[in-house]
C-alpha positions as CSV (number, residue, x, y, z in Angstrom):
1,M,-57.0,14.3,-10.3
2,T,-54.6,12.2,-8.4
3,I,-55.4,8.7,-7.0
4,W,-52.9,7.1,-4.6
5,W,-53.1,3.7,-6.2
6,T,-49.9,2.6,-4.4
7,A,-51.8,-0.5,-3.4
8,W,-53.8,-3.2,-5.2
9,G,-55.4,-4.9,-2.2
10,G,-56.9,-8.3,-2.2
11,R,-57.2,-11.4,-0.1
12,D,-55.4,-13.3,-2.9
13,P,-52.7,-12.1,-5.4
14,N,-54.8,-13.5,-8.2
15,P,-58.2,-11.8,-8.5
16,E,-59.7,-14.8,-10.3
17,N,-59.1,-16.9,-7.2
18,S,-61.0,-14.6,-4.9
19,P,-64.8,-14.7,-4.9
20,S,-65.1,-11.1,-3.9
21,G,-62.4,-9.8,-6.1
22,P,-59.7,-7.3,-5.2
23,T,-60.5,-4.5,-2.8
24,W,-60.3,-0.9,-4.0
25,P,-58.3,1.6,-2.0
26,P,-60.0,5.0,-1.3
27,C,-59.3,7.9,-3.6
28,S,-57.8,11.2,-2.4
29,S,-57.1,14.6,-3.8
30,A,-53.8,15.9,-4.8
31,R,-53.4,17.8,-1.6
32,G,-51.2,16.5,1.2
33,A,-48.1,14.3,1.2
34,P,-48.4,11.0,-0.8
35,G,-46.8,9.0,1.9
36,K,-49.2,10.3,4.5
37,A,-52.2,9.4,2.3
38,V,-50.9,5.9,1.8
39,Q,-50.3,5.3,5.4
40,D,-53.9,6.4,6.2
41,L,-55.2,3.4,4.2
42,C,-57.2,0.9,6.4
43,L,-55.3,-2.3,5.6
44,E,-56.3,-5.5,7.2
45,A,-54.4,-8.7,7.9
46,G,-54.1,-10.7,4.6
47,D,-54.2,-7.6,2.4
48,L,-51.5,-7.1,-0.3
49,L,-49.9,-3.8,-0.7
50,I,-47.9,-3.0,-3.9
51,S,-46.1,0.3,-3.8
52,D,-43.4,2.2,-5.5
53,R,-40.1,3.0,-3.8
54,A,-41.2,6.6,-3.4
55,Y,-43.4,5.4,-0.5
56,L,-40.6,3.3,1.1
57,D,-40.8,3.7,4.9
58,Y,-39.2,0.9,6.8
59,A,-41.0,1.7,10.1
60,W,-44.3,1.7,8.3
61,L,-43.5,-1.6,6.5
62,F,-42.6,-3.2,9.8
63,R,-45.9,-2.2,11.3
64,L,-47.7,-3.7,8.3
65,H,-45.6,-6.9,8.7
66,Q,-46.6,-7.1,12.3
67,G,-50.2,-6.6,11.4
68,G,-50.2,-9.5,8.9
69,V,-50.3,-7.3,5.8
70,W,-48.3,-8.4,2.8
71,F,-46.3,-5.9,0.8
72,V,-44.3,-5.7,-2.4
73,T,-42.2,-2.6,-3.1
74,R,-39.1,-1.5,-4.8
75,L,-35.9,-1.3,-2.8
76,K,-33.6,1.7,-3.2
77,R,-30.2,1.0,-4.6
78,N,-28.4,2.8,-1.8
79,S,-30.0,0.6,0.9
80,C,-27.6,-1.2,3.2
81,C,-28.5,-4.9,3.5
82,E,-27.0,-8.1,4.8
83,V,-27.7,-11.3,3.0
84,V,-28.8,-14.1,5.3
85,Q,-29.8,-16.7,2.8
86,T,-29.5,-17.1,-1.0
87,R,-32.1,-18.9,-3.1
88,S,-31.9,-20.3,-6.6
89,A,-32.5,-17.9,-9.4
90,V,-33.6,-18.9,-12.9
91,G,-34.7,-17.0,-16.1
92,P,-35.1,-13.3,-15.7
93,V,-34.6,-13.5,-11.9
94,L,-31.0,-12.5,-11.2
95,A,-31.1,-13.0,-7.4
96,D,-33.5,-14.2,-4.7
97,E,-32.2,-13.5,-1.2
98,L,-33.3,-13.3,2.4
99,I,-31.9,-10.1,3.9
100,R,-31.9,-7.9,6.9
101,L,-31.3,-4.2,7.0
102,S,-27.7,-3.6,8.2
103,A,-27.7,0.2,8.7
104,A,-28.4,1.3,12.3
105,T,-31.5,3.4,11.3
106,G,-32.9,0.7,9.1
107,Q,-32.3,-2.0,11.7
108,A,-34.0,0.1,14.3
109,A,-37.0,0.8,12.0
110,C,-37.4,-2.7,10.6
111,P,-35.6,-5.6,12.4
112,A,-37.6,-8.3,10.6
113,L,-36.1,-10.5,7.9
114,L,-37.2,-9.5,4.4
115,R,-36.9,-10.9,0.9
116,R,-35.0,-9.2,-1.9
117,V,-35.7,-10.2,-5.5
118,H,-33.5,-8.9,-8.3
119,S,-35.3,-9.3,-11.7
120,R,-34.8,-8.1,-15.2
121,D,-37.7,-7.2,-17.5
122,P,-37.5,-9.3,-20.6
123,E,-39.3,-6.6,-22.7
124,T,-37.3,-3.5,-21.7
125,G,-34.1,-5.0,-20.3
126,K,-34.3,-2.9,-17.2
127,D,-33.4,-4.3,-13.8
128,Y,-35.7,-4.1,-10.8
129,I,-35.0,-4.8,-7.1
130,F,-38.1,-5.7,-5.1
131,L,-38.6,-5.9,-1.4
132,T,-41.3,-8.1,0.1
133,N,-42.3,-10.0,3.2
134,R,-43.9,-12.9,1.2
135,Q,-42.0,-16.1,1.3
136,D,-44.5,-18.4,-0.3
137,L,-44.5,-16.8,-3.7
138,S,-41.9,-17.5,-6.4
139,A,-39.6,-14.7,-7.5
140,L,-41.3,-14.6,-10.9
141,E,-44.7,-14.1,-9.2
142,V,-43.3,-11.2,-7.1
143,A,-42.1,-9.5,-10.3
144,E,-45.4,-10.2,-12.0
145,L,-47.3,-8.6,-9.2
146,Y,-45.4,-5.4,-9.5
147,R,-45.8,-5.5,-13.3
148,R,-49.6,-5.6,-12.9
149,R,-49.3,-2.5,-10.7
150,G,-47.6,-0.7,-13.6
151,Q,-50.4,-1.7,-15.9
152,M,-53.0,-0.2,-13.5
153,E,-50.9,3.0,-13.2
154,R,-50.7,3.4,-17.0
155,F,-54.5,2.7,-17.2
156,F,-55.3,5.5,-14.8
157,K,-52.8,7.8,-16.5
158,W,-54.7,7.2,-19.8
159,I,-58.0,7.9,-18.0
160,T,-56.6,11.2,-16.7
161,E,-55.3,12.3,-20.1
162,N,-58.2,11.1,-22.3
163,L,-61.4,10.8,-20.3
164,R,-61.0,14.1,-18.5
165,I,-62.1,12.8,-15.1
166,K,-61.3,15.6,-12.7
167,A,-62.5,13.8,-9.6
168,F,-64.5,10.8,-8.6
169,C,-68.0,11.3,-7.3
170,G,-67.6,8.4,-4.8
171,T,-64.9,6.2,-3.4
172,S,-66.7,2.9,-3.4
173,K,-66.0,0.2,-6.0
174,N,-69.4,0.6,-7.7
175,A,-69.1,4.4,-7.8
176,V,-65.6,4.3,-9.4
177,L,-66.6,1.6,-11.9
178,I,-69.8,3.5,-13.0
179,Q,-68.0,6.8,-13.5
180,I,-65.2,5.2,-15.5
181,G,-67.6,3.1,-17.5
182,T,-69.7,6.2,-18.3
183,A,-66.6,8.1,-19.4
184,L,-65.5,5.2,-21.6
185,I,-68.9,5.0,-23.3
186,A,-68.8,8.7,-24.1
187,S,-65.2,8.4,-25.4
188,L,-66.1,5.4,-27.6
189,L,-69.2,7.3,-29.0
190,L,-66.9,10.2,-29.9
191,V,-64.5,7.9,-31.6
192,W,-67.3,6.2,-33.5
193,L,-68.7,9.6,-34.6
194,N,-65.3,10.7,-35.8
195,F,-65.0,7.5,-37.8
196,K,-68.4,7.8,-39.4
197,S,-68.2,11.6,-39.9
198,K,-67.3,13.0,-43.3
199,A,-66.6,16.5,-42.1
200,G,-63.1,15.8,-41.1
201,W,-63.4,17.0,-37.5
202,G,-61.1,15.8,-34.7
203,L,-62.1,14.3,-31.4
204,L,-61.5,17.6,-29.6
205,E,-63.8,19.5,-32.0
206,L,-66.5,16.7,-31.7
207,S,-66.4,16.9,-27.9
208,R,-66.8,20.7,-27.9
209,L,-69.6,20.3,-30.4
210,A,-71.4,17.8,-28.2
211,Q,-71.1,20.0,-25.2
212,T,-72.6,23.0,-27.0
213,M,-75.4,21.0,-28.5
214,L,-76.6,19.3,-25.3
215,L,-79.6,21.7,-24.9
216,E,-80.2,22.4,-28.5
217,R,-82.6,20.5,-30.8
218,C,-80.8,19.8,-34.1
219,D,-79.8,17.0,-36.3
220,L,-76.3,16.1,-35.2
221,W,-75.8,13.6,-38.0
222,E,-76.7,16.2,-40.6
223,R,-74.0,18.4,-39.2
224,L,-71.4,15.6,-39.2
225,N,-72.3,14.5,-42.7
226,P,-73.4,17.6,-44.7
227,T,-75.2,16.6,-47.9
228,A,-75.2,20.0,-49.6
229,K,-72.3,20.2,-52.0
230,A,-70.5,23.4,-52.8
231,P,-71.8,25.1,-55.9
232,P,-69.6,24.7,-59.0
233,P,-67.5,27.7,-60.0
234,Q,-69.3,30.1,-62.3
235,L,-67.8,31.0,-65.6
236,F,-68.1,34.6,-66.9
237,W,-67.9,35.2,-70.6
238,F,-66.7,38.6,-71.8
239,P,-67.1,39.4,-75.5
240,L,-63.9,40.2,-77.3
241,E,-63.8,43.1,-79.6
242,V,-61.7,42.6,-82.6
243,A,-60.1,45.7,-84.0
244,A,-60.8,46.4,-87.6
């Protein structure tokens, strides 16, 4: 299962401030190019797109900018840029600059002025360079938006590895939430059974046992907690003959 969660859409960067909450991009299969799937998203004016630098396409970003769509992405280190204005940088923010692409191909694809934010993650010490067209947010808020995207990516990676969701049955917000919630409930029940069980089985064994016993009438708790004890070892007495 692959979800192109390159975007976390919403009318406001903070979901608590939006009465309708963030919008959910559609899910797609692993077939096809990732960039093509992202560019097929139906983004509206006022939406916010947060993507990785693997999806960096200056011509596409310029079309989004002209359509009133906000974006935050990572800038490649070999990008040729010209600094137009420098802003004050404090704390983990190393640089906050207003730039334009200086290369001929980049200038032809995106002639608009963009914002480059150079930030250092205080937890890992890694440096990140962000590219955005938002001028109203602080540099710390831009870095925080991308950090939230990383949290969502790790969450779906955990879902793929642990909940074994091969594909979503629907692409609407309710369909995705119901399927994820059902899988989480099943996972929590297996963890609880593993905690209460005295048989010493693992989660994989419990999941296989649950799958094989779906159509079988039996006492699951009895199998997980056997009451019968192993019989004690029997002692055999052999008479000894003493030689006269």
